VOVOLUM-39525 format. One record per residue (C-alpha): residue in one letter; x, y, z. Coordinates in Angstrom, 3 decimals, always signed. Each point is the difference from the previous one (the first is absolute). Layout:
{residu A&x X&y Y&z Z} .
...
//
This chain:
{residu M&x +37.302&y -96.646&z -1.668} .
{residu D&x +0.105&y +0.271&z -3.768} .
{residu R&x +0.441&y -3.234&z -1.933} .
{residu V&x +3.433&y -0.159&z -1.666} .
{residu P&x -0.238&y -1.379&z -3.553} .
{residu P&x +2.296&y -2.946&z -0.781} .
{residu P&x +3.092&y +0.647&z -2.136} .
{residu P&x -0.691&y -0.384&z -3.752} .
{residu A&x +2.375&y -2.968&z -0.217} .
{residu L&x -1.838&y -1.868&z +2.771} .
{residu S&x -3.381&y +0.809&z -1.521} .
{residu A&x +1.142&y -1.264&z -3.410} .
{residu Y&x +1.436&y -3.162&z +1.573} .
{residu L&x -3.161&y -0.847&z +1.881} .
{residu R&x -2.148&y +0.583&z -3.079} .
{residu S&x +2.240&y -2.417&z -1.930} .
{residu L&x -0.763&y -2.879&z +2.387} .
{residu D&x -2.743&y -2.501&z -0.728} .
{residu A&x -2.994&y -0.273&z +2.297} .
{residu E&x +1.150&y -3.228&z +1.673} .
{residu T&x +3.400&y +1.461&z +0.926} .
{residu L&x -1.607&y +3.160&z +1.377} .
{residu A&x -2.423&y -2.088&z +2.041} .
{residu E&x +2.848&y -2.020&z +1.500} .
{residu L&x +1.838&y +3.205&z +0.982} .
{residu L&x -3.105&y +1.436&z +1.647} .
{residu L&x -0.818&y -3.213&z +1.855} .
{residu D&x +3.539&y -0.313&z +1.263} .
{residu R&x -0.045&y +3.600&z +1.231} .
{residu A&x -3.469&y -0.405&z +1.553} .
{residu E&x +1.226&y -2.933&z +2.091} .
{residu R&x +2.452&y +2.407&z +1.694} .
{residu D&x -2.194&y +3.077&z +0.077} .
{residu P&x -3.347&y -0.403&z +1.874} .
{residu G&x -1.193&y +3.402&z -1.159} .
{residu L&x +0.537&y -0.832&z -3.654} .
{residu R&x -1.674&y -3.393&z +0.479} .
{residu A&x -3.094&y +1.584&z +1.584} .
{residu E&x -0.230&y +2.528&z -2.826} .
{residu L&x +0.281&y -2.723&z -2.668} .
{residu E&x -2.604&y -2.182&z +1.737} .
{residu E&x -2.383&y +2.952&z +0.196} .
{residu R&x +0.497&y +0.708&z -3.696} .
{residu A&x -0.567&y -3.703&z -0.844} .
{residu A&x -3.209&y -0.128&z +2.030} .
{residu S&x -1.242&y +3.136&z -1.712} .
{residu A&x +0.829&y -1.412&z -3.457} .
{residu N&x -1.737&y -3.290&z +0.865} .
{residu T&x -3.080&y +1.880&z +1.199} .
{residu E&x -0.139&y +1.926&z -3.268} .
{residu E&x +0.415&y -3.241&z -1.968} .
{residu V&x -2.800&y -1.668&z +1.963} .
{residu A&x -2.239&y +2.961&z -0.850} .
{residu E&x +0.954&y -0.410&z -3.632} .
{residu V&x -0.892&y -3.696&z +0.128} .
{residu H&x -3.454&y +0.930&z +1.354} .
{residu R&x -0.396&y +2.293&z -3.010} .
{residu M&x +1.108&y -2.826&z -2.302} .
{residu L&x -2.645&y -2.238&z +1.527} .
{residu D&x -2.625&y +2.693&z -0.558} .
{residu G&x +0.969&y -0.060&z -3.675} .
{residu A&x -0.559&y -3.736&z -0.415} .
{residu P&x -3.713&y -0.155&z -0.860} .
{residu D&x -1.799&y -3.238&z -0.794} .
{residu G&x +0.261&y -1.325&z -3.515} .
{residu E&x +1.123&y -3.061&z -1.840} .
{residu S&x +1.757&y -2.393&z +2.360} .
{residu F&x +3.381&y +0.075&z -1.770} .
{residu S&x +0.285&y +3.783&z -0.010} .
{residu Y&x -1.246&y +0.269&z +3.580} .
{residu A&x +2.450&y -2.684&z +1.206} .
{residu T&x +2.837&y +1.840&z -1.740} .
{residu K&x -0.912&y +3.303&z +1.644} .
{residu V&x -0.326&y -1.336&z +3.532} .
{residu G&x +3.118&y -2.084&z -0.615} .
{residu S&x +2.074&y +3.134&z -0.419} .
{residu V&x -1.459&y +1.370&z +3.253} .
{residu L&x +0.911&y -3.229&z +1.779} .
{residu D&x +3.526&y +0.185&z -1.443} .
{residu T&x +0.436&y +3.385&z +1.665} .
{residu L&x -1.428&y -1.273&z +3.266} .
{residu Q&x +2.337&y -3.001&z -0.050} .
{residu R&x +2.986&y +2.239&z -0.721} .
{residu L&x -0.856&y +2.122&z +3.019} .
{residu L&x -0.231&y -3.074&z +2.238} .
{residu D&x +3.206&y -1.515&z -1.401} .
{residu G&x +1.787&y +3.284&z +0.664} .
{residu G&x -1.058&y -0.040&z +3.659} .
{residu T&x -2.194&y +3.096&z -0.266} .
{residu R&x -0.821&y +1.799&z +3.241} .
{residu A&x -3.327&y +1.123&z -1.415} .
{residu D&x -3.111&y -1.881&z +1.077} .
{residu V&x -1.100&y -1.718&z -3.214} .
{residu A&x -2.475&y -2.373&z +1.662} .
{residu P&x -3.050&y +2.226&z -0.692} .
{residu L&x +1.009&y +0.220&z -3.654} .
{residu A&x +0.359&y -3.801&z -0.292} .
{residu R&x -3.350&y -0.525&z +1.711} .
{residu R&x -1.669&y +2.466&z -2.351} .
{residu M&x +1.462&y -1.887&z -2.966} .
{residu I&x -1.444&y -3.291&z +1.223} .
{residu D&x -3.445&y +1.544&z +0.496} .
{residu Q&x +0.055&y +1.732&z -3.400} .
{residu I&x +1.267&y -3.000&z -1.982} .
{residu G&x -2.461&y -2.306&z +1.751} .
{residu A&x -2.879&y +2.305&z -0.868} .
{residu A&x +1.190&y +0.270&z -3.625} .
{residu L&x +0.083&y -3.779&z -0.306} .
{residu G&x -3.689&y -0.125&z +0.689} .
{residu R&x -0.662&y +2.278&z -2.959} .
{residu M&x +2.161&y -1.584&z -2.725} .
{residu D&x +0.755&y -3.270&z -1.755} .
{residu D&x +3.309&y -1.292&z +1.346} .
{residu S&x -0.120&y -3.503&z -1.427} .
{residu G&x +3.728&y +0.220&z -0.715} .
{residu G&x +0.719&y +0.625&z +3.688} .
{residu L&x +2.161&y +3.111&z -0.643} .
{residu V&x -1.773&y +2.324&z +2.406} .
{residu G&x -0.408&y -2.820&z +2.524} .
{residu G&x +3.772&y -0.454&z -0.062} .
{residu Q&x +0.503&y +3.698&z +0.744} .
{residu L&x -2.442&y -0.289&z +2.899} .
{residu E&x +2.031&y -2.855&z +1.505} .
{residu R&x +3.120&y +2.107&z -0.388} .
{residu A&x -1.660&y +2.961&z +1.729} .
{residu V&x -0.967&y -2.204&z +2.974} .
{residu T&x +3.618&y -1.218&z +0.301} .
{residu L&x +1.327&y +3.573&z -0.070} .
{residu Y&x -2.605&y +1.091&z +2.589} .
{residu A&x +1.200&y -2.754&z +2.315} .
{residu R&x +3.579&y +1.272&z -0.373} .
{residu A&x -1.138&y +3.572&z +0.648} .
{residu C&x -1.854&y -1.079&z +3.149} .
{residu A&x +3.065&y -1.851&z +1.246} .
{residu A&x +2.105&y +3.152&z -0.495} .
{residu R&x -2.533&y +2.445&z +1.525} .
{residu P&x -2.697&y -1.988&z +1.858} .
{residu P&x -3.421&y +1.695&z -0.045} .
{residu S&x -2.421&y -0.202&z +2.918} .
{residu P&x -0.486&y -3.774&z +0.644} .
{residu P&x -3.810&y +0.228&z +0.408} .
{residu E&x -0.265&y +2.130&z -3.121} .
{residu L&x +2.084&y -2.520&z -2.008} .
{residu A&x -2.071&y -2.895&z +1.408} .
{residu E&x -3.217&y +1.711&z -1.054} .
{residu W&x +1.341&y +0.687&z -3.504} .
{residu I&x +1.016&y -3.682&z -0.407} .
{residu A&x -3.461&y -1.116&z +1.115} .
{residu R&x -1.707&y +2.550&z -2.231} .
{residu T&x +2.119&y -1.062&z -2.985} .
{residu E&x -0.613&y -3.702&z +0.562} .
{residu F&x -3.726&y +0.459&z +0.548} .
{residu G&x -0.487&y +2.505&z -2.822} .
{residu P&x -0.593&y -0.483&z -3.722} .
{residu G&x +3.640&y +0.631&z -0.952} .
{residu R&x +2.328&y -2.725&z -1.202} .
{residu A&x +3.043&y +0.675&z +2.199} .
{residu E&x +1.348&y -3.127&z +1.694} .
{residu I&x +1.601&y +0.781&z +3.362} .
{residu E&x +2.791&y -2.220&z +1.321} .
{residu L&x -0.454&y +0.650&z +3.686} .
{residu A&x +3.519&y -1.174&z +0.809} .
{residu D&x +1.393&y +2.945&z -2.027} .
{residu F&x -1.814&y +2.453&z +2.327} .
{residu A&x +0.507&y -1.864&z +3.297} .
{residu D&x +2.888&y +2.159&z +1.281} .
{residu A&x -1.804&y +3.242&z -0.840} .
{residu L&x -3.208&y -1.269&z +1.664} .
{residu G&x +1.713&y -1.184&z +3.141} .
{residu E&x -1.877&y -1.738&z +2.761} .
{residu S&x -2.553&y +2.790&z +0.349} .
{residu G&x -0.752&y +0.140&z -3.722} .
{residu L&x -0.345&y -3.774&z -0.268} .
{residu A&x -2.311&y -0.040&z +3.015} .
{residu H&x -2.106&y +2.779&z -1.528} .
{residu L&x -0.249&y -1.860&z -3.290} .
{residu K&x -0.945&y -3.201&z +1.842} .
{residu S&x -2.823&y +1.817&z +1.786} .
{residu I&x -1.386&y +1.170&z -3.359} .
{residu V&x +0.241&y -3.518&z -1.450} .
{residu D&x -1.609&y -1.599&z +3.085} .
{residu E&x -2.876&y +2.437&z -0.200} .
{residu V&x -0.718&y -0.921&z -3.616} .
{residu L&x +0.231&y -3.756&z +0.700} .
{residu A&x -2.337&y +0.346&z +2.969} .
{residu G&x -2.613&y +1.568&z -2.277} .
{residu P&x -2.406&y -1.505&z -2.560} .
{residu A&x +1.262&y -2.866&z -2.139} .
{residu E&x -1.206&y +1.765&z -3.142} .
{residu D&x +2.230&y +3.047&z +0.619} .
{residu P&x +1.935&y +0.525&z -3.291} .
{residu R&x +3.102&y +0.903&z +2.013} .
{residu R&x +0.123&y -3.427&z +1.652} .
{residu G&x +2.261&y -1.683&z -2.576} .
{residu A&x +2.622&y +2.763&z +0.278} .
{residu A&x -0.313&y -0.079&z +3.786} .
{residu E&x +0.729&y -3.719&z +0.061} .
{residu R&x +3.111&y +0.536&z -2.132} .
{residu L&x +1.140&y +2.776&z +2.328} .
{residu R&x -0.603&y -2.170&z +3.062} .
{residu E&x +2.288&y -2.675&z -1.464} .
{residu S&x +2.650&y +2.598&z -0.873} .
{residu L&x -0.213&y +1.499&z +3.525} .
{residu A&x +0.547&y -3.403&z +1.587} .
{residu E&x +2.953&y -0.622&z -2.313} .
{residu V&x +1.640&y +3.393&z +0.588} .
{residu S&x -0.491&y -0.115&z +3.765} .
{residu G&x +1.431&y -3.525&z +0.230} .
{residu D&x -3.144&y -1.451&z +1.580} .
{residu V&x +0.535&y -3.605&z -1.145} .
{residu D&x -3.065&y -1.433&z +1.719} .
{residu A&x -2.296&y +2.588&z -1.555} .
{residu L&x +1.511&y -0.412&z -3.444} .
{residu V&x -0.232&y -3.807&z +0.103} .
{residu S&x -3.607&y +0.240&z +1.182} .
{residu I&x -0.882&y +2.377&z -2.843} .
{residu L&x +1.671&y -2.164&z -2.624} .
{residu S&x -1.491&y -3.235&z +1.362} .
{residu A&x -3.492&y +1.446&z -0.312} .
{residu K&x +0.428&y +0.421&z -3.765} .
{residu P&x -0.983&y -2.690&z -2.514} .
{residu Q&x +2.673&y -2.678&z -0.042} .
{residu R&x +2.519&y +0.683&z -2.787} .
{residu L&x +3.603&y -0.989&z -0.425} .
{residu D&x +1.277&y +3.584&z -0.103} .
{residu I&x -1.750&y +0.817&z +3.287} .
{residu S&x +1.374&y -3.141&z +1.620} .
{residu L&x +3.449&y +0.975&z -1.250} .
{residu K&x -0.284&y +3.417&z +1.609} .
{residu I&x -1.097&y -1.511&z +3.317} .
{residu V&x +2.945&y -2.373&z +0.010} .
{residu R&x +2.459&y +2.822&z -0.763} .
{residu V&x -1.466&y +2.180&z +2.747} .
{residu L&x +0.314&y -2.807&z +2.527} .
{residu R&x +3.540&y -0.850&z -1.090} .
{residu G&x +0.984&y +3.653&z +0.246} .
{residu A&x -1.295&y +0.024&z +3.578} .
{residu G&x +1.963&y -3.163&z +0.843} .
{residu R&x -3.175&y -2.025&z +0.519} .
{residu H&x +1.235&y -3.003&z -1.989} .
{residu T&x -2.361&y -2.628&z +1.429} .
{residu E&x -3.028&y +2.028&z -1.101} .
{residu A&x +1.609&y +0.728&z -3.348} .
{residu I&x +0.540&y -3.734&z -0.572} .
{residu A&x -3.629&y -0.770&z +0.856} .
{residu H&x -1.389&y +2.640&z -2.374} .
{residu A&x +2.336&y -0.989&z -2.873} .
{residu A&x -0.778&y -3.709&z +0.373} .
{residu K&x -3.741&y +0.753&z -0.032} .
{residu A&x +0.379&y +2.105&z -3.177} .
{residu L&x +1.952&y -2.729&z -1.776} .
{residu A&x -2.591&y -2.605&z +0.894} .
{residu H&x -2.575&y +1.976&z -2.006} .
{residu D&x +2.185&y +0.829&z -3.022} .
{residu K&x +1.652&y -2.553&z -2.290} .
{residu G&x +0.953&y +2.302&z -2.857} .
{residu S&x +3.297&y +1.551&z -1.043} .
{residu S&x -0.917&y +3.302&z +1.704} .
{residu R&x +0.700&y -1.601&z +3.360} .
{residu A&x +3.764&y +0.355&z -0.411} .
{residu P&x +0.301&y +3.302&z +2.007} .
{residu V&x -1.872&y -1.548&z +2.934} .
{residu V&x +2.256&y -3.067&z -0.132} .
{residu D&x +3.011&y +2.296&z +0.206} .
{residu E&x -1.487&y +1.802&z +2.995} .
{residu L&x -0.838&y -3.275&z +1.749} .
{residu A&x +3.486&y -1.370&z -0.574} .
{residu G&x +1.444&y +3.245&z +1.395} .
{residu A&x -2.248&y -0.204&z +3.059} .
{residu Y&x +1.115&y -3.596&z +0.601} .
{residu R&x +3.663&y +1.050&z -0.119} .
{residu E&x -0.578&y +2.941&z +2.328} .
{residu A&x -1.789&y -2.295&z +2.440} .
{residu G&x +2.957&y -2.388&z -0.034} .
{residu Q&x -1.932&y -2.658&z -1.975} .
{residu G&x +2.412&y -0.565&z -2.886} .
{residu D&x -1.196&y -3.593&z -0.399} .
{residu Q&x -3.523&y +1.224&z -0.624} .
{residu A&x +1.276&y +2.484&z -2.564} .
{residu L&x +1.809&y -2.844&z -1.804} .
{residu T&x -3.130&y -2.188&z +0.043} .
{residu L&x -2.022&y +2.859&z -1.436} .
{residu R&x +2.540&y +0.628&z -2.787} .
{residu R&x +0.233&y -3.694&z -0.795} .
{residu N&x -3.769&y -0.323&z -0.294} .
{residu E&x -0.213&y +3.105&z -2.204} .
{residu F&x +2.741&y -1.362&z -2.245} .
{residu Q&x -1.793&y -3.320&z -0.365} .
{residu R&x -3.215&y +1.860&z -0.807} .
{residu D&x +1.655&y +2.198&z -2.655} .
{residu A&x +3.600&y -0.846&z -0.836} .
{residu T&x +1.173&y +3.354&z -1.367} .
{residu H&x +3.398&y +1.632&z -0.002} .
{residu A&x -1.171&y +2.509&z +2.603} .
{residu A&x -1.327&y -2.772&z +2.271} .
{residu Y&x +3.319&y -1.836&z -0.397} .
{residu L&x +1.946&y +3.080&z +1.159} .
{residu A&x -2.307&y +0.426&z +2.996} .
{residu L&x +0.419&y -3.687&z +0.912} .
{residu R&x +3.768&y +0.286&z -0.291} .
{residu E&x +0.021&y +3.020&z +2.326} .
{residu A&x -2.097&y -1.762&z +2.667} .
{residu A&x +2.006&y -3.234&z -0.183} .
{residu S&x +3.370&y +1.782&z -0.018} .
{residu A&x -1.000&y +1.838&z +3.191} .
{residu L&x -0.368&y -3.412&z +1.673} .
{residu G&x +3.122&y -1.472&z -1.635} .
{residu C&x -1.852&y -2.732&z -1.902} .
{residu W&x +0.002&y +1.307&z -3.540} .
{residu D&x +2.140&y -2.774&z -1.531} .
{residu A&x -2.587&y -2.663&z +0.805} .
{residu E&x -2.920&y +2.242&z -0.886} .
{residu R&x +1.503&y +0.946&z -3.372} .
{residu D&x +0.114&y -3.560&z -1.324} .
{residu T&x -3.696&y -0.535&z +0.732} .
{residu A&x -0.873&y +3.362&z -1.575} .
{residu M&x +1.963&y -0.800&z -3.159} .
{residu D&x -1.690&y -3.375&z -0.345} .
{residu L&x -3.412&y +1.684&z +0.156} .
{residu L&x +1.019&y +2.614&z -2.559} .
{residu R&x +1.309&y -2.616&z -2.435} .
{residu A&x -3.148&y -2.130&z +0.336} .
{residu R&x -2.257&y +2.969&z -0.774} .
{residu A&x +2.234&y +1.230&z -2.818} .
{residu E&x -0.582&y -3.278&z -1.834} .
{residu Q&x -3.745&y +0.732&z +0.014} .
{residu H&x -0.234&y +3.761&z -0.678} .
{residu P&x +2.190&y +2.376&z -2.065} .
{residu A&x -0.721&y +2.833&z +2.455} .
{residu A&x +1.299&y -2.148&z +2.845} .
{residu A&x +3.092&y -0.750&z -2.106} .
{residu D&x +0.708&y +3.725&z -0.245} .
{residu E&x -0.202&y +0.266&z +3.772} .
{residu L&x +2.531&y -2.836&z +0.265} .
{residu V&x +2.296&y +1.802&z -2.423} .
{residu R&x -0.105&y +3.152&z +2.130} .
{residu V&x +0.805&y -2.009&z +3.096} .
{residu L&x +2.919&y -1.719&z -1.717} .
{residu L&x +1.347&y +3.401&z -1.035} .
{residu T&x -0.305&y +1.162&z +3.595} .
{residu E&x +2.002&y -3.025&z +1.055} .
{residu E&x +2.626&y +0.868&z -2.694} .
{residu R&x -0.679&y -3.183&z -1.983} .
{residu A&x -0.145&y +1.638&z -3.413} .
{residu D&x +0.671&y -3.194&z -2.008} .
{residu D&x -2.870&y -1.808&z +1.704} .
{residu A&x -2.238&y +3.015&z -0.520} .
{residu W&x +0.814&y +0.013&z -3.720} .
{residu E&x -0.790&y -3.694&z -0.362} .
{residu V&x -3.370&y +0.353&z +1.742} .
{residu S&x -0.928&y +3.104&z -1.970} .
{residu C&x +0.817&y -1.616&z -3.365} .
{residu R&x -1.882&y -3.173&z +0.853} .
{residu L&x -3.006&y +1.218&z +1.958} .
{residu G&x -0.151&y +3.795&z +0.259} .
{residu E&x -2.177&y +2.375&z -1.961} .
{residu S&x +1.143&y +3.517&z +0.930} .
{residu L&x +2.043&y +1.599&z -2.800} .
{residu P&x +1.214&y +2.913&z +2.190} .
{residu L&x +1.358&y -2.556&z +2.476} .
{residu R&x +1.709&y -1.963&z -2.772} .
{residu L&x +1.559&y +3.203&z -1.290} .
{residu E&x +1.312&y +0.711&z +3.493} .
{residu L&x +1.550&y -3.455&z +0.050} .
{residu A&x +1.375&y +0.430&z -3.506} .
{residu E&x +1.872&y +3.135&z +1.034} .
{residu L&x +1.633&y -1.976&z +2.787} .
{residu R&x +0.880&y -2.858&z -2.321} .
{residu E&x +0.993&y +1.624&z -3.304} .
{residu A&x +3.631&y +0.678&z +0.920} .
{residu E&x +0.892&y -3.690&z +0.340} .
{residu H&x -2.757&y -1.683&z -1.990} .
{residu P&x -0.893&y +2.148&z -3.014} .
{residu V&x -1.533&y -2.904&z -1.948} .
{residu D&x -2.488&y -0.714&z +2.790} .
{residu V&x -1.485&y +3.473&z +0.106} .
{residu I&x -0.381&y +0.668&z -3.753} .
{residu P&x -3.520&y -1.582&z -0.189} .
{residu V&x -1.193&y +2.180&z +2.911} .
{residu Y&x +1.061&y +3.207&z -1.679} .
{residu R&x -1.568&y -1.089&z -3.271} .
{residu V&x -3.348&y -0.472&z +1.744} .
{residu H&x +0.425&y +3.427&z +1.550} .
{residu V&x +0.633&y +1.578&z -3.404} .
{residu E&x -3.266&y -1.453&z -1.336} .
{residu E&x -1.919&y +1.205&z +3.042} .
{residu L&x +1.364&y +3.532&z -0.437} .
{residu I&x -0.851&y +0.068&z -3.709} .
{residu A&x -3.541&y -1.120&z +0.771} .
{residu H&x -0.671&y +3.290&z +1.787} .
{residu K&x +0.308&y +1.822&z -3.339} .
{residu D&x +1.232&y +3.347&z +1.287} .
{residu A&x +3.165&y +2.028&z -0.405} .
{residu Y&x +1.278&y -0.477&z +3.544} .
{residu N&x -0.231&y -3.797&z -0.085} .
{residu Y&x +1.456&y -0.124&z -3.528} .
{residu R&x +2.996&y +1.895&z +1.373} .
{residu E&x +0.314&y -2.446&z +2.906} .
{residu A&x -0.233&y -2.927&z -2.426} .
{residu A&x +2.886&y +1.451&z -2.009} .
{residu K&x +2.083&y +0.206&z +3.188} .
{residu Q&x -0.719&y -3.647&z +0.734} .
{residu L&x +1.015&y -0.903&z -3.553} .
{residu R&x +3.352&y +1.666&z +0.617} .
{residu K&x +0.370&y -2.122&z +3.127} .
{residu L&x -0.936&y -3.120&z -1.956} .
{residu R&x +2.604&y +0.818&z -2.635} .
{residu A&x +2.659&y +0.293&z +2.707} .
{residu L&x -1.089&y -3.262&z +1.633} .
{residu H&x +0.111&y -1.896&z -3.290} .
{residu K&x +3.432&y +1.406&z -0.697} .
{residu R&x +1.293&y -1.183&z +3.399} .
{residu A&x -1.586&y -3.393&z -0.619} .
{residu D&x +1.681&y -0.245&z -3.459} .
{residu T&x -3.423&y -0.143&z -1.702} .
{residu A&x +0.036&y +3.317&z -1.911} .
{residu E&x -1.496&y -1.665&z -3.124} .
{residu E&x -2.891&y -1.246&z +2.084} .
{residu F&x -0.760&y +3.590&z +1.035} .
{residu S&x +0.068&y +1.063&z -3.660} .
{residu D&x -2.554&y -2.672&z -0.857} .
{residu Y&x -2.151&y +0.970&z +2.990} .
{residu L&x +0.135&y +3.657&z -0.915} .
{residu A&x -0.890&y -0.728&z -3.646} .
{residu E&x -3.043&y -2.003&z +1.093} .
{residu L&x -1.083&y +2.718&z +2.464} .
{residu V&x +0.308&y +2.742&z -2.637} .
{residu E&x -1.959&y -2.084&z -2.524} .
{residu T&x -2.752&y -0.565&z +2.545} .
{residu H&x -0.256&y +3.681&z +0.997} .
{residu K&x +1.014&y +1.645&z -3.289} .
{residu R&x -3.096&y +2.233&z -0.020} .
{residu K&x +0.902&y +1.523&z +3.392} .
{residu T&x +2.102&y +2.843&z -1.365} .
{residu R&x +0.429&y +1.669&z +3.396} .
{residu L&x +1.401&y -3.216&z +1.427} .
{residu L&x +2.462&y -0.371&z -2.862} .
{residu A&x +1.043&y +3.623&z +0.454} .
{residu E&x +0.726&y -0.605&z +3.704} .
{residu V&x +2.038&y -3.078&z -0.886} .
{residu R&x +2.068&y +2.075&z -2.443} .
{residu N&x +0.400&y +2.721&z +2.663} .
{residu A&x +1.441&y -2.678&z +2.281} .
{residu R&x +2.701&y -0.521&z -2.665} .
{residu I&x -1.148&y -3.436&z -0.981} .
{residu A&x +0.372&y -0.736&z -3.712} .
{residu L&x -3.255&y -1.208&z -1.440} .
{residu P&x -0.056&y -2.827&z -2.554} .
{residu R&x -1.887&y +0.415&z -3.256} .
{residu V&x -3.594&y -1.189&z +0.136} .
{residu G&x -2.287&y -1.246&z -2.781} .
{residu R&x -2.809&y +2.220&z -1.185} .
//
């Protein structure tokens, strides 16, 4: 049957529509017409296939060179690959993504990439390959062998096994494990051994084999980050008693500030095991060891859970005040705690008398300036001098803004003449800083005459 051409008016109308409107019309019609839908899907697959072939040609045209130009070229190829994946392409783009990883990894071995540009594109290619495998899983044994080959080879691609776990499936993971076990059963001097040990750990983690993962981690040299991972693995498996034992052992060997994450894990394990009193004791001891604002918040949380915060707070405040009298840094921690407790007046008093942090005093000044402008004027003056001391345009501009604030504060405090005297002295002191004076003028502050 001969195709009947559309009426001129209809043809003109359709050509007047924008692409998005036409697409919506076609999609709506395709939902009700299976034949049209099949035809459109076939056309889309064909177009995607042609685009994939074009991307292969683009990759052929990205020869080695200087790292910046090479990273730019492969970046455009990756952009196209990502667009295909984002658009839900029906084409199998996994082989293309794998080829990109192999090619970029090989190029890295032949060029100076001290800036990390090409390495960043390699990481992106691995991420896109994982997405492509999830959309169209390749043969699990083939994927397992590629991962092993990439990890064992001279390339620099870092494989996150969890990203490929679904595509590998049980059979792929088992195949990869057999490869890893074979390497680990071989000579200790095998150069693949380090990568095999990393893969063994990743396999235990992905498969959820808690005993194997804890055993692997425990065999490593004792470090706080490894202990932290063991505790998290055990907590995730609901094995709170073991988590508590590992965390307590780690804390016994580390007295530094880096222990905070393990303390948090141990406190969490205590709570999950129904040992809230132990969590409170831990938080109390940590607060006494290092009375910081963060330790105070953790102590408050543990005590509040047991309904005994009121009594605990008084003791904590006494300790903070005693230490604040000895060290300015401790005074700043007390100020932060008082702000948390919404005791702004007390925080201001401690900061003025004992504190040393100008940013903290500025924070307090902003809270106080509405009702007590006279109190905060000295703080803003110190800030102005600190800004000027940087001797650059940005800080001069910020200093001028603070001078405007000072002028307003003096006006509200009925001390406008005092601001004039202060400004005259400041201009006399910094009269050679022409950029500063220009910024002050730009802030619409009248400058007094200065002596030559």
